[in-house]
LUMDO-14606 format. One record per residue (C-alpha): residue number from 1; chain; z, y, x. Coordinates in steps of 0.001 Angstrom, whole numbers, plus 500000, padded with zeros to 6 digits. Layout:
<nodes>
+-----+--------+--------+--------+--------+
! num ! chaine !     pz !     py !     px !
+-----+--------+--------+--------+--------+
! NUM !      A !      Z !      Y !      X !
...
+-----+--------+--------+--------+--------+
</nodes>
This chain:
<nodes>
+-----+--------+--------+--------+--------+
! num ! chaine !     pz !     py !     px !
+-----+--------+--------+--------+--------+
!   1 !      A ! 500000 ! 500000 ! 500000 !
!   2 !      A ! 498900 ! 503347 ! 501442 !
!   3 !      A ! 500924 ! 506530 ! 500708 !
!   4 !      A ! 499576 ! 510099 ! 500719 !
!   5 !      A ! 500580 ! 513593 ! 499564 !
!   6 !      A ! 497391 ! 513785 ! 497551 !
!   7 !      A ! 494376 ! 511574 ! 497019 !
!   8 !      A ! 490907 ! 512815 ! 496111 !
!   9 !      A ! 488941 ! 510276 ! 494110 !
!  10 !      A ! 485256 ! 510931 ! 494659 !
!  11 !      A ! 483512 ! 511335 ! 498011 !
!  12 !      A ! 480657 ! 513508 ! 496809 !
!  13 !      A ! 479933 ! 517203 ! 497136 !
!  14 !      A ! 482983 ! 518632 ! 495344 !
!  15 !      A ! 485396 ! 515899 ! 496431 !
!  16 !      A ! 484570 ! 516133 ! 500129 !
!  17 !      A ! 484937 ! 519923 ! 500000 !
!  18 !      A ! 488287 ! 519824 ! 498205 !
!  19 !      A ! 489648 ! 517180 ! 500578 !
!  20 !      A ! 488583 ! 519311 ! 503554 !
!  21 !      A ! 490502 ! 522328 ! 502274 !
!  22 !      A ! 493596 ! 520284 ! 501397 !
!  23 !      A ! 493659 ! 518705 ! 504860 !
!  24 !      A ! 493283 ! 522140 ! 506471 !
!  25 !      A ! 496483 ! 523117 ! 504634 !
!  26 !      A ! 498282 ! 520267 ! 506474 !
!  27 !      A ! 498433 ! 517982 ! 503457 !
!  28 !      A ! 498418 ! 514231 ! 504076 !
!  29 !      A ! 495090 ! 513630 ! 502340 !
!  30 !      A ! 492843 ! 510689 ! 501630 !
!  31 !      A ! 489464 ! 510751 ! 499925 !
!  32 !      A ! 488290 ! 507547 ! 498256 !
!  33 !      A ! 484733 ! 506928 ! 497140 !
!  34 !      A ! 481812 ! 504583 ! 497715 !
!  35 !      A ! 479083 ! 505174 ! 500252 !
!  36 !      A ! 475504 ! 505607 ! 499121 !
!  37 !      A ! 474407 ! 502150 ! 497970 !
!  38 !      A ! 471677 ! 500347 ! 499859 !
!  39 !      A ! 470849 ! 498534 ! 496619 !
!  40 !      A ! 471577 ! 500032 ! 493188 !
!  41 !      A ! 472133 ! 496531 ! 491839 !
!  42 !      A ! 475285 ! 496291 ! 493949 !
!  43 !      A ! 476710 ! 499685 ! 492940 !
!  44 !      A ! 479243 ! 500431 ! 490203 !
!  45 !      A ! 478794 ! 504221 ! 490161 !
!  46 !      A ! 475963 ! 506494 ! 491249 !
!  47 !      A ! 475260 ! 510118 ! 492151 !
!  48 !      A ! 472556 ! 512757 ! 492469 !
!  49 !      A ! 473599 ! 513701 ! 496002 !
!  50 !      A ! 471766 ! 510666 ! 497402 !
!  51 !      A ! 469001 ! 513050 ! 498368 !
!  52 !      A ! 467598 ! 515346 ! 501060 !
!  53 !      A ! 467219 ! 518600 ! 499148 !
!  54 !      A ! 468875 ! 520585 ! 496369 !
!  55 !      A ! 468123 ! 524159 ! 495326 !
!  56 !      A ! 470359 ! 526930 ! 496649 !
!  57 !      A ! 470343 ! 530152 ! 494692 !
!  58 !      A ! 473004 ! 532853 ! 494546 !
!  59 !      A ! 472485 ! 534681 ! 491255 !
!  60 !      A ! 473767 ! 532246 ! 488666 !
!  61 !      A ! 473445 ! 532220 ! 484903 !
!  62 !      A ! 476753 ! 534058 ! 484525 !
!  63 !      A ! 479293 ! 535896 ! 486645 !
!  64 !      A ! 481361 ! 532773 ! 487378 !
!  65 !      A ! 478420 ! 530736 ! 488674 !
!  66 !      A ! 477234 ! 533701 ! 490734 !
!  67 !      A ! 480613 ! 534022 ! 492416 !
!  68 !      A ! 480825 ! 530274 ! 493056 !
!  69 !      A ! 477368 ! 530285 ! 494640 !
!  70 !      A ! 478144 ! 533326 ! 496760 !
!  71 !      A ! 481519 ! 532009 ! 497916 !
!  72 !      A ! 479962 ! 528681 ! 498889 !
!  73 !      A ! 477078 ! 530189 ! 500865 !
!  74 !      A ! 479427 ! 532399 ! 502849 !
!  75 !      A ! 481053 ! 529271 ! 504262 !
!  76 !      A ! 477847 ! 527598 ! 505426 !
!  77 !      A ! 477518 ! 529242 ! 508865 !
!  78 !      A ! 481080 ! 528296 ! 509766 !
!  79 !      A ! 480676 ! 524712 ! 508594 !
!  80 !      A ! 477432 ! 524297 ! 510538 !
!  81 !      A ! 478910 ! 525882 ! 513675 !
!  82 !      A ! 482039 ! 523725 ! 513577 !
!  83 !      A ! 480234 ! 520446 ! 513001 !
!  84 !      A ! 476837 ! 520965 ! 514611 !
!  85 !      A ! 475294 ! 519656 ! 511369 !
!  86 !      A ! 472488 ! 521824 ! 509970 !
!  87 !      A ! 472284 ! 521326 ! 506206 !
!  88 !      A ! 471219 ! 524773 ! 504938 !
!  89 !      A ! 467629 ! 526027 ! 504916 !
!  90 !      A ! 467485 ! 529711 ! 503794 !
!  91 !      A ! 463826 ! 529776 ! 502720 !
!  92 !      A ! 464524 ! 531837 ! 499582 !
!  93 !      A ! 464595 ! 530961 ! 495891 !
!  94 !      A ! 462119 ! 532064 ! 493228 !
!  95 !      A ! 462961 ! 532126 ! 489507 !
!  96 !      A ! 460056 ! 532377 ! 487042 !
!  97 !      A ! 459832 ! 532339 ! 483268 !
!  98 !      A ! 456190 ! 531725 ! 482271 !
!  99 !      A ! 456754 ! 533289 ! 478831 !
! 100 !      A ! 458185 ! 536616 ! 479993 !
! 101 !      A ! 461654 ! 538121 ! 480105 !
! 102 !      A ! 464685 ! 535988 ! 479257 !
! 103 !      A ! 468464 ! 536377 ! 479298 !
! 104 !      A ! 468722 ! 535373 ! 482945 !
! 105 !      A ! 466218 ! 537997 ! 484090 !
! 106 !      A ! 467841 ! 540617 ! 481855 !
! 107 !      A ! 471356 ! 539960 ! 483195 !
! 108 !      A ! 470569 ! 539127 ! 486823 !
! 109 !      A ! 470886 ! 542715 ! 487997 !
! 110 !      A ! 474438 ! 542985 ! 486685 !
! 111 !      A ! 475589 ! 539671 ! 488174 !
! 112 !      A ! 473862 ! 540414 ! 491482 !
! 113 !      A ! 475413 ! 543875 ! 491629 !
! 114 !      A ! 478913 ! 542460 ! 491218 !
! 115 !      A ! 478428 ! 540379 ! 494374 !
! 116 !      A ! 476149 ! 542760 ! 496280 !
! 117 !      A ! 473178 ! 540394 ! 496155 !
! 118 !      A ! 469660 ! 541772 ! 496731 !
! 119 !      A ! 466585 ! 540474 ! 494913 !
! 120 !      A ! 462996 ! 541432 ! 494144 !
! 121 !      A ! 461631 ! 541537 ! 490590 !
! 122 !      A ! 458090 ! 540562 ! 489555 !
! 123 !      A ! 456754 ! 541781 ! 486224 !
! 124 !      A ! 453539 ! 539779 ! 485876 !
! 125 !      A ! 451971 ! 536467 ! 486712 !
! 126 !      A ! 449385 ! 538281 ! 488811 !
! 127 !      A ! 452082 ! 539869 ! 490971 !
! 128 !      A ! 453836 ! 536545 ! 491394 !
! 129 !      A ! 450609 ! 534744 ! 492313 !
! 130 !      A ! 449703 ! 537379 ! 494893 !
! 131 !      A ! 453081 ! 536991 ! 496583 !
! 132 !      A ! 453431 ! 533222 ! 496157 !
! 133 !      A ! 449848 ! 532012 ! 496319 !
! 134 !      A ! 450668 ! 528293 ! 496495 !
! 135 !      A ! 451789 ! 528450 ! 492854 !
! 136 !      A ! 449745 ! 529242 ! 489748 !
! 137 !      A ! 451829 ! 531099 ! 487170 !
! 138 !      A ! 450583 ! 532216 ! 483725 !
! 139 !      A ! 449733 ! 535889 ! 483185 !
! 140 !      A ! 452799 ! 536524 ! 481000 !
! 141 !      A ! 455206 ! 535311 ! 483707 !
! 142 !      A ! 458089 ! 537388 ! 484996 !
! 143 !      A ! 460479 ! 536462 ! 487754 !
! 144 !      A ! 462766 ! 537364 ! 490605 !
! 145 !      A ! 462994 ! 536303 ! 494221 !
! 146 !      A ! 466138 ! 535938 ! 496312 !
! 147 !      A ! 465513 ! 535865 ! 500052 !
! 148 !      A ! 467876 ! 534310 ! 502605 !
! 149 !      A ! 470479 ! 532832 ! 502275 !
! 150 !      A ! 468956 ! 531374 ! 499101 !
! 151 !      A ! 466763 ! 528315 ! 499686 !
! 152 !      A ! 467924 ! 524722 ! 499699 !
! 153 !      A ! 470557 ! 522436 ! 501176 !
! 154 !      A ! 470604 ! 518805 ! 502256 !
! 155 !      A ! 473438 ! 517302 ! 500167 !
! 156 !      A ! 473773 ! 514210 ! 502340 !
! 157 !      A ! 474297 ! 516351 ! 505432 !
! 158 !      A ! 476640 ! 518775 ! 503651 !
! 159 !      A ! 478900 ! 515882 ! 502667 !
! 160 !      A ! 478749 ! 514531 ! 506214 !
! 161 !      A ! 479796 ! 517939 ! 507543 !
! 162 !      A ! 482663 ! 518313 ! 505066 !
! 163 !      A ! 483985 ! 514849 ! 505892 !
! 164 !      A ! 483633 ! 515584 ! 509606 !
! 165 !      A ! 485990 ! 518569 ! 509220 !
! 166 !      A ! 488325 ! 516516 ! 507027 !
! 167 !      A ! 488704 ! 513939 ! 509796 !
! 168 !      A ! 489351 ! 516685 ! 512378 !
! 169 !      A ! 492312 ! 517711 ! 510233 !
! 170 !      A ! 493664 ! 514131 ! 510098 !
! 171 !      A ! 492336 ! 513353 ! 506628 !
! 172 !      A ! 491411 ! 509748 ! 505953 !
! 173 !      A ! 488289 ! 508378 ! 504267 !
! 174 !      A ! 488068 ! 505110 ! 502349 !
! 175 !      A ! 484634 ! 503914 ! 501266 !
! 176 !      A ! 485820 ! 502115 ! 498144 !
! 177 !      A ! 485608 ! 502608 ! 494389 !
! 178 !      A ! 488776 ! 503233 ! 492393 !
! 179 !      A ! 488730 ! 501105 ! 489254 !
! 180 !      A ! 492196 ! 501812 ! 487856 !
! 181 !      A ! 494669 ! 504683 ! 487940 !
! 182 !      A ! 498199 ! 504469 ! 486555 !
! 183 !      A ! 501194 ! 506838 ! 486524 !
! 184 !      A ! 504814 ! 505677 ! 486624 !
! 185 !      A ! 507940 ! 507651 ! 487565 !
! 186 !      A ! 506017 ! 510583 ! 489016 !
! 187 !      A ! 503703 ! 508498 ! 491196 !
! 188 !      A ! 500031 ! 507653 ! 490738 !
! 189 !      A ! 498855 ! 504207 ! 491767 !
! 190 !      A ! 495192 ! 503512 ! 492405 !
! 191 !      A ! 493526 ! 500107 ! 492774 !
! 192 !      A ! 490065 ! 499778 ! 494329 !
! 193 !      A ! 487258 ! 497258 ! 494222 !
! 194 !      A ! 488336 ! 496131 ! 497691 !
! 195 !      A ! 491737 ! 495135 ! 496288 !
! 196 !      A ! 493590 ! 497936 ! 498086 !
! 197 !      A ! 496373 ! 499977 ! 496504 !
! 198 !      A ! 496952 ! 503676 ! 497146 !
! 199 !      A ! 499814 ! 505848 ! 495910 !
! 200 !      A ! 500378 ! 509607 ! 495753 !
! 201 !      A ! 502287 ! 512127 ! 493619 !
! 202 !      A ! 499090 ! 514113 ! 493020 !
! 203 !      A ! 495471 ! 513114 ! 492449 !
! 204 !      A ! 492238 ! 515095 ! 492189 !
! 205 !      A ! 489426 ! 513463 ! 490236 !
! 206 !      A ! 486069 ! 514600 ! 491618 !
! 207 !      A ! 483905 ! 511775 ! 490340 !
! 208 !      A ! 481030 ! 513848 ! 488982 !
! 209 !      A ! 479438 ! 512307 ! 485920 !
! 210 !      A ! 481978 ! 509468 ! 485964 !
! 211 !      A ! 485154 ! 511402 ! 485107 !
! 212 !      A ! 485593 ! 509392 ! 481909 !
! 213 !      A ! 485039 ! 506009 ! 483578 !
! 214 !      A ! 487119 ! 503304 ! 485278 !
! 215 !      A ! 490414 ! 504093 ! 483536 !
! 216 !      A ! 490916 ! 507230 ! 485587 !
! 217 !      A ! 491931 ! 509725 ! 482899 !
! 218 !      A ! 494412 ! 509176 ! 480036 !
! 219 !      A ! 492422 ! 511239 ! 477527 !
! 220 !      A ! 488633 ! 511470 ! 477571 !
! 221 !      A ! 487111 ! 514871 ! 478280 !
! 222 !      A ! 484084 ! 516402 ! 476576 !
! 223 !      A ! 481225 ! 515482 ! 478877 !
! 224 !      A ! 477598 ! 514842 ! 477953 !
! 225 !      A ! 475963 ! 512676 ! 480599 !
! 226 !      A ! 472223 ! 512182 ! 480820 !
! 227 !      A ! 469496 ! 510693 ! 482951 !
! 228 !      A ! 467010 ! 512759 ! 484897 !
! 229 !      A ! 463867 ! 511717 ! 486741 !
! 230 !      A ! 462731 ! 513395 ! 489939 !
! 231 !      A ! 459145 ! 513276 ! 491216 !
! 232 !      A ! 458556 ! 512982 ! 494965 !
! 233 !      A ! 455040 ! 513996 ! 496022 !
! 234 !      A ! 454245 ! 512545 ! 499447 !
! 235 !      A ! 452412 ! 514816 ! 501898 !
! 236 !      A ! 450955 ! 514320 ! 505343 !
! 237 !      A ! 452320 ! 516401 ! 508228 !
! 238 !      A ! 449504 ! 518936 ! 508010 !
! 239 !      A ! 450058 ! 519682 ! 504341 !
! 240 !      A ! 453803 ! 519863 ! 504899 !
! 241 !      A ! 453272 ! 522404 ! 507669 !
! 242 !      A ! 450980 ! 524475 ! 505415 !
! 243 !      A ! 453760 ! 524713 ! 502835 !
! 244 !      A ! 456616 ! 525280 ! 505289 !
! 245 !      A ! 457293 ! 528777 ! 503916 !
! 246 !      A ! 457386 ! 527708 ! 500268 !
! 247 !      A ! 460561 ! 528969 ! 498558 !
! 248 !      A ! 462645 ! 526853 ! 496242 !
! 249 !      A ! 461540 ! 527320 ! 492647 !
! 250 !      A ! 463325 ! 527412 ! 489293 !
! 251 !      A ! 460649 ! 527435 ! 486578 !
! 252 !      A ! 461831 ! 527937 ! 482994 !
! 253 !      A ! 458971 ! 526180 ! 481264 !
! 254 !      A ! 459544 ! 524386 ! 477956 !
! 255 !      A ! 456332 ! 522870 ! 476622 !
! 256 !      A ! 457456 ! 519706 ! 474878 !
! 257 !      A ! 456865 ! 517497 ! 477924 !
! 258 !      A ! 458923 ! 519251 ! 480588 !
! 259 !      A ! 461797 ! 521728 ! 480433 !
! 260 !      A ! 463487 ! 523628 ! 483242 !
! 261 !      A ! 461532 ! 522562 ! 486350 !
! 262 !      A ! 463025 ! 522877 ! 489802 !
! 263 !      A ! 460947 ! 522361 ! 492944 !
! 264 !      A ! 461676 ! 522261 ! 496679 !
! 265 !      A ! 459275 ! 522635 ! 499611 !
! 266 !      A ! 458212 ! 519636 ! 501756 !
! 267 !      A ! 461253 ! 517998 ! 503314 !
! 268 !      A ! 461375 ! 515101 ! 505762 !
! 269 !      A ! 463022 ! 512051 ! 504177 !
! 270 !      A ! 464683 ! 509080 ! 505917 !
! 271 !      A ! 461528 ! 506981 ! 505541 !
! 272 !      A ! 459714 ! 509365 ! 507910 !
! 273 !      A ! 457527 ! 510988 ! 505240 !
! 274 !      A ! 457445 ! 514520 ! 503836 !
! 275 !      A ! 457917 ! 515016 ! 500106 !
! 276 !      A ! 457822 ! 517918 ! 497680 !
! 277 !      A ! 460607 ! 517300 ! 495198 !
! 278 !      A ! 460310 ! 518315 ! 491546 !
! 279 !      A ! 462686 ! 517578 ! 488693 !
! 280 !      A ! 463207 ! 518706 ! 485102 !
! 281 !      A ! 464532 ! 517729 ! 481706 !
! 282 !      A ! 462260 ! 515642 ! 479489 !
! 283 !      A ! 462367 ! 514472 ! 475852 !
! 284 !      A ! 462732 ! 510863 ! 476987 !
! 285 !      A ! 465910 ! 511474 ! 478984 !
! 286 !      A ! 468732 ! 509127 ! 478046 !
! 287 !      A ! 472182 ! 510321 ! 476978 !
! 288 !      A ! 474807 ! 507804 ! 478027 !
! 289 !      A ! 477872 ! 506687 ! 476076 !
! 290 !      A ! 479282 ! 504191 ! 478560 !
! 291 !      A ! 479384 ! 503219 ! 482222 !
! 292 !      A ! 477415 ! 500089 ! 481381 !
! 293 !      A ! 474530 ! 502185 ! 480068 !
! 294 !      A ! 474476 ! 504236 ! 483274 !
! 295 !      A ! 474442 ! 501068 ! 485357 !
! 296 !      A ! 471605 ! 499653 ! 483272 !
! 297 !      A ! 469568 ! 502839 ! 483828 !
! 298 !      A ! 470016 ! 502937 ! 487595 !
! 299 !      A ! 469478 ! 499218 ! 488060 !
! 300 !      A ! 466639 ! 498546 ! 485648 !
! 301 !      A ! 465434 ! 501837 ! 484130 !
! 302 !      A ! 461668 ! 502372 ! 483971 !
! 303 !      A ! 460628 ! 505696 ! 485529 !
! 304 !      A ! 456895 ! 505014 ! 485133 !
! 305 !      A ! 456935 ! 506376 ! 481566 !
! 306 !      A ! 457934 ! 509808 ! 482989 !
! 307 !      A ! 455811 ! 509792 ! 486118 !
! 308 !      A ! 452429 ! 510803 ! 484693 !
! 309 !      A ! 453885 ! 513804 ! 482840 !
! 310 !      A ! 455700 ! 514941 ! 485964 !
! 311 !      A ! 452544 ! 514639 ! 488076 !
! 312 !      A ! 450607 ! 516630 ! 485486 !
! 313 !      A ! 453256 ! 519372 ! 485480 !
! 314 !      A ! 453234 ! 519558 ! 489285 !
! 315 !      A ! 449435 ! 519733 ! 489473 !
! 316 !      A ! 449369 ! 522577 ! 486940 !
! 317 !      A ! 451997 ! 524462 ! 488906 !
! 318 !      A ! 450472 ! 523773 ! 492348 !
! 319 !      A ! 446766 ! 523021 ! 491764 !
! 320 !      A ! 445911 ! 523076 ! 495488 !
! 321 !      A ! 448612 ! 520612 ! 496514 !
! 322 !      A ! 447185 ! 517716 ! 498539 !
! 323 !      A ! 449505 ! 514784 ! 497836 !
! 324 !      A ! 448861 ! 511309 ! 499226 !
! 325 !      A ! 451066 ! 509542 ! 496701 !
! 326 !      A ! 453899 ! 509895 ! 494218 !
! 327 !      A ! 457242 ! 508242 ! 493630 !
! 328 !      A ! 459944 ! 508731 ! 490998 !
! 329 !      A ! 463692 ! 508764 ! 491581 !
! 330 !      A ! 466585 ! 508307 ! 489133 !
! 331 !      A ! 469322 ! 510920 ! 488867 !
! 332 !      A ! 472243 ! 511693 ! 486586 !
! 333 !      A ! 473777 ! 514977 ! 485457 !
! 334 !      A ! 476672 ! 515908 ! 483185 !
! 335 !      A ! 477225 ! 518902 ! 480927 !
! 336 !      A ! 480564 ! 520370 ! 479905 !
! 337 !      A ! 481546 ! 522042 ! 476650 !
! 338 !      A ! 481337 ! 525594 ! 478048 !
! 339 !      A ! 478601 ! 525124 ! 480661 !
! 340 !      A ! 480878 ! 525643 ! 483682 !
! 341 !      A ! 482789 ! 523127 ! 485816 !
! 342 !      A ! 486087 ! 521673 ! 484727 !
! 343 !      A ! 488669 ! 522674 ! 487337 !
! 344 !      A ! 492316 ! 522343 ! 486423 !
! 345 !      A ! 495351 ! 520177 ! 485822 !
! 346 !      A ! 494967 ! 517640 ! 483042 !
! 347 !      A ! 497449 ! 516806 ! 480292 !
! 348 !      A ! 498956 ! 514380 ! 482822 !
! 349 !      A ! 501062 ! 516430 ! 485226 !
! 350 !      A ! 499840 ! 516054 ! 488808 !
! 351 !      A ! 496365 ! 514843 ! 487802 !
! 352 !      A ! 493636 ! 517415 ! 488481 !
! 353 !      A ! 489898 ! 517565 ! 487784 !
! 354 !      A ! 486995 ! 519136 ! 489633 !
! 355 !      A ! 483709 ! 518082 ! 488091 !
! 356 !      A ! 481277 ! 518324 ! 485234 !
! 357 !      A ! 478955 ! 520711 ! 487032 !
! 358 !      A ! 475974 ! 520916 ! 484662 !
! 359 !      A ! 473430 ! 520126 ! 487374 !
! 360 !      A ! 474507 ! 523054 ! 489577 !
! 361 !      A ! 477152 ! 521455 ! 491796 !
! 362 !      A ! 475186 ! 521186 ! 495049 !
! 363 !      A ! 474639 ! 524928 ! 495467 !
! 364 !      A ! 478326 ! 525785 ! 495015 !
! 365 !      A ! 480245 ! 522581 ! 495771 !
! 366 !      A ! 482188 ! 524127 ! 498624 !
! 367 !      A ! 483536 ! 526824 ! 496283 !
! 368 !      A ! 484334 ! 524304 ! 493537 !
! 369 !      A ! 486281 ! 522273 ! 496092 !
! 370 !      A ! 488112 ! 525281 ! 497515 !
! 371 !      A ! 489018 ! 526511 ! 494010 !
! 372 !      A ! 490472 ! 523109 ! 493097 !
! 373 !      A ! 492365 ! 522899 ! 496383 !
! 374 !      A ! 493804 ! 526406 ! 495915 !
! 375 !      A ! 495023 ! 525494 ! 492433 !
! 376 !      A ! 496696 ! 522333 ! 493710 !
! 377 !      A ! 498317 ! 524093 ! 496669 !
! 378 !      A ! 499469 ! 527310 ! 494984 !
! 379 !      A ! 499582 ! 526571 ! 491269 !
! 380 !      A ! 496993 ! 529201 ! 490346 !
! 381 !      A ! 493311 ! 529990 ! 490641 !
! 382 !      A ! 492069 ! 532012 ! 493623 !
! 383 !      A ! 491876 ! 535750 ! 493091 !
! 384 !      A ! 488838 ! 536690 ! 491055 !
! 385 !      A ! 488654 ! 533442 ! 489078 !
! 386 !      A ! 490150 ! 533120 ! 485604 !
! 387 !      A ! 491705 ! 529807 ! 484605 !
! 388 !      A ! 489912 ! 529963 ! 481243 !
! 389 !      A ! 486550 ! 529923 ! 483059 !
! 390 !      A ! 487117 ! 526294 ! 484052 !
! 391 !      A ! 489184 ! 525135 ! 481074 !
! 392 !      A ! 489213 ! 521372 ! 480538 !
! 393 !      A ! 487940 ! 520521 ! 477036 !
! 394 !      A ! 488935 ! 517159 ! 475582 !
! 395 !      A ! 487187 ! 514987 ! 473059 !
+-----+--------+--------+--------+--------+
</nodes>
């Protein structure tokens, strides 16, 4: 039986960040979570951070998200310098609505001003196409561009960096999956798939879309969990080099086949090939009611039914793209009741949550982790964050 001051369950983006901050405060910390599975058939839980690229923007859809993004990005240079791990590529981020002005474009100036964030507005598709000639936007389009430090991050490398700092501060890492959590006489006891038992007076759940799974929480939270399919367009080295200055893109299309496209420039993947990554919501996405349904999707789900629509959307958006092949990848996202993360203490004293990130966790995970750690250490949110912003909503 292994004893700690606090245990973080979940070794992903938010969990690794929170554990890092707790260890830096001289807490006796352990983080428990599975490694990326070599074979989905052998995995019990899954994640969207098994990837090489996620969009990094700063101006969020409200003031809270904008602050989270800004706070996270400010930490990147220090994390990279301390670890020698380069995970942040500040190539800029472009937001476009093909139908014209929307709430985000209307409010962006206010949110940006609160954090001192510069951006450039574009009031027509023609202006956008002149500036970003690798895309083809409709005439009615309007958008904004954030230059550096917006761009993209490598989530695998960010987690590696966070865990590297955790270990420097004597934190321990266990690559196991917690399958039961109980509370007796002020102590939490966790049992893992490896048969190990861990105990601590405080626990932080940072299990992403799996907060309601594996008997980890005494009362289920409101969390809508859904599938998402990502298209990977393979490019040769020459085409990747041609597109090396392509910014990350958030494209607010909604045409019945695709909704809310995001796209990232060619990135080198572990298989040695370059891929442009594009993802979006689609009518055929699956909303999950149980862990078994999630497992079924990742192990046996058919992505081919989405692939042709995704390819068509990409070709319309980038008609001159020279791809040598396409692949589809399975992801999962979760949505909270209020559209912001859940960060707080649950109805069970000593049990905290940091998760439910609505598809935005990668770009601000460091700030989500630091906010959760601050709450655990000091009993209140960091200055500038209101507790109600992250309120936990139960079913």
